[in-house]
C-alpha positions as CSV (number, residue, x, y, z in Angstrom):
1,X,1.6,-37.0,35.6
2,X,0.9,-33.8,33.7
3,X,1.8,-33.8,30.0
4,X,4.4,-31.1,29.5
5,X,4.7,-31.4,25.7
6,X,4.0,-28.3,23.8
7,X,3.5,-27.6,20.1
8,X,4.0,-24.6,17.9
9,X,1.2,-24.3,15.3
10,X,2.8,-22.7,12.2
11,X,0.6,-21.2,9.6
12,X,1.9,-19.7,6.4
13,X,-0.6,-17.4,4.7
14,X,-1.1,-15.2,1.7
15,X,-4.1,-12.9,1.1
16,X,-6.3,-14.6,3.6
17,X,-7.3,-13.0,6.8
18,X,-10.6,-14.6,7.8
19,X,-9.5,-18.1,6.7
20,X,-6.3,-17.8,8.6
21,X,-8.1,-17.0,11.9
22,X,-10.6,-19.9,11.3
23,X,-7.7,-22.3,10.7
24,X,-6.6,-22.2,14.4
25,X,-9.8,-20.9,16.2
26,X,-10.8,-24.3,17.5
27,X,-7.5,-25.0,19.3
28,X,-6.3,-21.5,20.3
29,X,-7.4,-22.1,23.9
30,X,-5.9,-25.6,24.2
31,X,-2.9,-25.6,26.5
32,X,-1.0,-28.0,24.3
33,X,-0.7,-25.3,21.7
34,X,2.0,-23.1,23.1
35,X,2.1,-20.6,20.3
36,X,0.7,-19.9,16.9
37,X,3.2,-18.6,14.4
38,X,1.7,-16.9,11.3
39,X,3.9,-15.8,8.5
40,X,2.2,-13.6,5.9
41,X,3.8,-13.9,2.5
42,X,3.6,-10.2,1.6
43,X,-0.1,-10.1,1.1
44,X,-1.9,-7.0,-0.2
45,X,-1.6,-4.4,2.6
46,X,-5.3,-4.0,3.3
47,X,-5.6,-7.8,3.8
48,X,-2.5,-7.8,6.0
49,X,-3.8,-5.0,8.1
50,X,-7.1,-6.8,8.5
51,X,-5.2,-9.9,9.6
52,X,-3.3,-7.8,12.2
53,X,-6.5,-6.5,13.5
54,X,-8.1,-9.9,13.8
55,X,-5.1,-11.3,15.6
56,X,-4.8,-8.5,18.2
57,X,-6.8,-10.3,20.8
58,X,-4.8,-13.5,20.7
59,X,-1.7,-13.4,23.0
60,X,-0.5,-16.8,21.8
61,X,-0.3,-15.6,18.2
62,X,2.9,-14.1,16.7
63,X,2.5,-12.6,13.2
64,X,5.4,-12.0,10.9
65,X,5.3,-10.5,7.4
66,X,7.7,-11.2,4.5
67,X,8.9,-8.0,2.8
68,X,9.0,-10.0,-0.5
69,X,6.8,-12.9,-1.5
70,X,8.7,-16.1,-0.8
71,X,6.2,-18.4,-2.5
72,X,4.5,-21.3,-0.7
73,X,7.3,-23.7,0.3
74,X,9.8,-21.1,1.4
75,X,7.1,-19.4,3.4
76,X,6.4,-22.8,5.2
77,X,10.1,-23.1,6.0
78,X,10.1,-19.5,7.3
79,X,7.0,-20.2,9.6
80,X,8.8,-23.2,11.1
81,X,12.0,-21.3,11.6
82,X,10.1,-18.8,13.8
83,X,8.7,-21.5,16.0
84,X,10.1,-21.7,19.6
85,X,9.1,-25.3,20.4
86,X,10.8,-28.5,19.3
87,X,7.6,-29.8,17.8
88,X,5.5,-28.0,15.2
89,X,2.3,-28.6,13.2
90,X,2.5,-27.0,9.8
91,X,-1.0,-26.0,8.8
92,X,-2.0,-24.3,5.6
93,X,-4.2,-21.3,6.2
94,X,-7.1,-22.8,4.2
95,X,-7.3,-25.8,6.5
96,X,-8.9,-26.1,10.0
97,X,-7.4,-27.9,12.9
98,X,-9.5,-29.1,15.8
99,X,-9.1,-30.8,19.2
100,X,-9.5,-34.3,17.7
101,X,-6.3,-33.8,15.7
102,X,-4.4,-32.8,18.8
103,X,-5.8,-35.7,20.8
104,X,-4.5,-38.1,18.2
105,X,-1.0,-36.6,18.2
106,X,-0.9,-36.7,22.0
107,X,-1.9,-40.4,22.1
108,X,1.6,-41.3,20.9
109,X,4.9,-41.2,22.8
110,X,7.2,-38.7,21.2
111,X,10.9,-39.5,21.0
112,X,13.7,-37.0,20.8
113,X,16.2,-37.7,18.1
């Protein structure tokens, strides 16, 4: 039986372009990651434009930008709100996720509540 479970990877970010891309680079091609939602928390415009450019080649990635800085925790909430799947991984932009992390999550049976 093929596993049909899909995850949204949600990444809030602020003034980080290179680190944000590195955060998801190891799992972007994994079919279990259905989408990557990145919410920029009103970074400096040159950094935001750099991030836009870096993400242009990733069709799974959706980038949003807050007009006003929401601060860390509200931006995390915003990132999850944009997710289209029932299950999300909330990842800070200065962390890196890899396949081993996904493998561990998918070892368990998920229950809908």
